[in-house]
N, C-alpha and C positions, 0 to 999 in steps of 0.2 A: 293189720287185722285186730289186735289187741287195743290199739288207740281207738279204733272205730267201735268196737265193744264196749269200752269204757265210756265213751261219749254217749252212746245210746243209754247205758245204765245211768250216767249222769244227767241227762234231759229227762229221763223218766222218773228220777227221784224228784227233780225240780218241780214235777207236777203236783207234788204235795206243797201246800201252802206254807206250813210250817219249815219244811225242807228249803223252800225258797226264801223264806224270811231269813232263816239262819245264814244261807249263803250270801244273800245280800249284805246283812250286818257284818259278816266277816271281811267281805270285800270293802265295805265302807270303813272298818277298822283299819284295814291295811292303807287305804288312801290316807286317813288320819295320821297314820304313822310315818308314812314314807312321802305324802304329797302327790303320788302319781295316780291318776284317775283310771288309767288303762284297766286295772282290775275290776274296778266298780263298773266301769261301762261294759266290760265282757259279761260280767255277773247279770247285769240287766239284760243284755242280749241273750244269755243263756236261759233266763226264766222266761223271757219273751218267746224263745223258741219251743220251750216245755209248754207254753200256754197257748200254742197254736200259730206262731210265727209272727213274721213282721206284718204280714199281710192283715191278720187278725188285730194286731196292736195298732196299726195304722187305721183301721176303721174304728176302733174305741176311742182313740185319741185325737181323731181328725188332722194327724201329721201324715205328711207323705212317706210312702215306704222307702223311697230312696233317700230322703232326709233322715230317716230312721237309721238307716245302715250307716250313713255319714256321721251323725251324731254320736252313734254308740262305736264308732270305729276307734281304733288307738289314737288316731289323729283327732278324733273329736273333741270338742270344747263347749259343751252344751251350757246354756245359761240355766239358772236355777229354776226358772219357771217350766223350761223344757224337761228337765228332770223330773219335776213335779208331775207334770201332765203325764209323761211316760209312766212313772211309778203307779199314778192313778189308774192308768189304763191297764197295769197289772195287778191292780187290786192292794195297793200299799200307798202309804204316805210319809213324808218327812217328818220326822219327831225329833226335837230337841231335848236333851237331857243336861243337868248340870254337870260340870267337871267334878264338882265337889259335893260330897252327899248333905253337907249342912247348908246347902243354898235351896230354898224354898221359894216359889212363885207366891208374889203377894196379890193375886187377884182371887 
């Protein structure tokens, strides 16, 4: 019961774009630290659920619902273009930043 209540609360919080962004960023930082993508993929799946579920995401991205579940599973190993498409469907994009503050783009 407590787990179910927390899950509902968690998904409700992720309906807010700023909360979702922060959650995805933290999950991505964890991936950068440990190299395991499961937490990041789970975070994407949680945000998708908060935004209407896999069916809605499937319609936005033109990716099959079953394929989305497989891609975002713990065993998923999506390509960068698939992650980009999914994130765009959720209203986000991939953004790079320098590891060191003294690096500036030259464009």
